[in-house]
C-alpha positions as protocol buffer text, in pm:
chain_id: "A"
residue {
  index: 1
  type: MET
  ca { x: 29844 y: 12364 z: 17624 }
}
residue {
  index: 2
  type: ARG
  ca { x: 30099 y: 12413 z: 17441 }
}
residue {
  index: 3
  type: LEU
  ca { x: 30313 y: 12228 z: 17548 }
}
residue {
  index: 4
  type: ARG
  ca { x: 30104 y: 11921 z: 17516 }
}
residue {
  index: 5
  type: VAL
  ca { x: 29857 y: 11890 z: 17182 }
}
residue {
  index: 6
  type: PRO
  ca { x: 30015 y: 11931 z: 16899 }
}
residue {
  index: 7
  type: ARG
  ca { x: 30012 y: 12259 z: 16664 }
}
residue {
  index: 8
  type: GLY
  ca { x: 29798 y: 12081 z: 16381 }
}
residue {
  index: 9
  type: LEU
  ca { x: 29558 y: 11949 z: 16639 }
}
residue {
  index: 10
  type: ARG
  ca { x: 29481 y: 12269 z: 16811 }
}
residue {
  index: 11
  type: ALA
  ca { x: 29397 y: 12390 z: 16562 }
}
residue {
  index: 12
  type: LEU
  ca { x: 29090 y: 12122 z: 16398 }
}
residue {
  index: 13
  type: LEU
  ca { x: 28980 y: 12124 z: 16836 }
}
residue {
  index: 14
  type: GLY
  ca { x: 28925 y: 12453 z: 16754 }
}
residue {
  index: 15
  type: LEU
  ca { x: 28775 y: 12438 z: 16455 }
}
residue {
  index: 16
  type: LEU
  ca { x: 28600 y: 12131 z: 16517 }
}
residue {
  index: 17
  type: LEU
  ca { x: 28468 y: 12344 z: 16882 }
}
residue {
  index: 18
  type: VAL
  ca { x: 28350 y: 12666 z: 16638 }
}
residue {
  index: 19
  type: VAL
  ca { x: 28141 y: 12450 z: 16419 }
}
residue {
  index: 20
  type: LEU
  ca { x: 27991 y: 12279 z: 16660 }
}
residue {
  index: 21
  type: GLY
  ca { x: 27885 y: 12564 z: 16846 }
}
residue {
  index: 22
  type: LEU
  ca { x: 27640 y: 12636 z: 16549 }
}
residue {
  index: 23
  type: PHE
  ca { x: 27448 y: 12350 z: 16650 }
}
residue {
  index: 24
  type: GLY
  ca { x: 27380 y: 12559 z: 17013 }
}
residue {
  index: 25
  type: PHE
  ca { x: 27072 y: 12482 z: 16989 }
}
residue {
  index: 26
  type: LEU
  ca { x: 27111 y: 12145 z: 17057 }
}
residue {
  index: 27
  type: PRO
  ca { x: 27071 y: 12037 z: 17441 }
}
residue {
  index: 28
  type: VAL
  ca { x: 27431 y: 11863 z: 17506 }
}
residue {
  index: 29
  type: LEU
  ca { x: 27610 y: 12136 z: 17277 }
}
residue {
  index: 30
  type: GLY
  ca { x: 27657 y: 12486 z: 17362 }
}
residue {
  index: 31
  type: PHE
  ca { x: 27721 y: 12851 z: 17160 }
}
residue {
  index: 32
  type: TRP
  ca { x: 27964 y: 12887 z: 17434 }
}
residue {
  index: 33
  type: MET
  ca { x: 28179 y: 12690 z: 17252 }
}
residue {
  index: 34
  type: ILE
  ca { x: 28226 y: 12915 z: 16981 }
}
residue {
  index: 35
  type: PRO
  ca { x: 28472 y: 13146 z: 17153 }
}
residue {
  index: 36
  type: LEU
  ca { x: 28629 y: 12881 z: 17342 }
}
residue {
  index: 37
  type: GLY
  ca { x: 28717 y: 12728 z: 17022 }
}
residue {
  index: 38
  type: ILE
  ca { x: 28800 y: 13041 z: 16869 }
}
residue {
  index: 39
  type: ALA
  ca { x: 29037 y: 13149 z: 17188 }
}
residue {
  index: 40
  type: ILE
  ca { x: 29246 y: 12717 z: 17095 }
}
residue {
  index: 41
  type: ALA
  ca { x: 29262 y: 12803 z: 16705 }
}
residue {
  index: 42
  type: ALA
  ca { x: 29437 y: 13172 z: 16794 }
}
residue {
  index: 43
  type: ILE
  ca { x: 29681 y: 13025 z: 16992 }
}
residue {
  index: 44
  type: ASP
  ca { x: 29844 y: 12823 z: 16654 }
}
residue {
  index: 45
  type: LEU
  ca { x: 29733 y: 13164 z: 16429 }
}
residue {
  index: 46
  type: ARG
  ca { x: 29901 y: 13422 z: 16583 }
}
residue {
  index: 47
  type: PRO
  ca { x: 30281 y: 13359 z: 16532 }
}
residue {
  index: 48
  type: LEU
  ca { x: 30090 y: 13297 z: 16134 }
}
residue {
  index: 49
  type: TRP
  ca { x: 30024 y: 13658 z: 16140 }
}
residue {
  index: 50
  type: ARG
  ca { x: 30317 y: 13750 z: 16270 }
}
residue {
  index: 51
  type: ARG
  ca { x: 30522 y: 13573 z: 15973 }
}
residue {
  index: 52
  type: TRP
  ca { x: 30246 y: 13707 z: 15719 }
}
residue {
  index: 53
  type: ARG
  ca { x: 30313 y: 14092 z: 15779 }
}
residue {
  index: 54
  type: GLY
  ca { x: 30625 y: 14062 z: 15867 }
}
residue {
  index: 55
  type: ARG
  ca { x: 30662 y: 14199 z: 16260 }
}
residue {
  index: 56
  type: PRO
  ca { x: 30905 y: 14034 z: 16471 }
}
residue {
  index: 57
  type: ARG
  ca { x: 30744 y: 13878 z: 16824 }
}
residue {
  index: 58
  type: ARG
  ca { x: 30787 y: 14099 z: 17144 }
}
């Protein structure tokens, strides 16, 4: 997934899944979308946190 989808689009997709997951009481949407959205957005956020804290990559 890292190679096929641009960075900003992945973060947007993750945020969209989290927001739609809040409507989990609806038949098509579900609360399962929240952790999935967080996992997808975390792919992009992890390198940003490292740069902000000044930690080198492992």
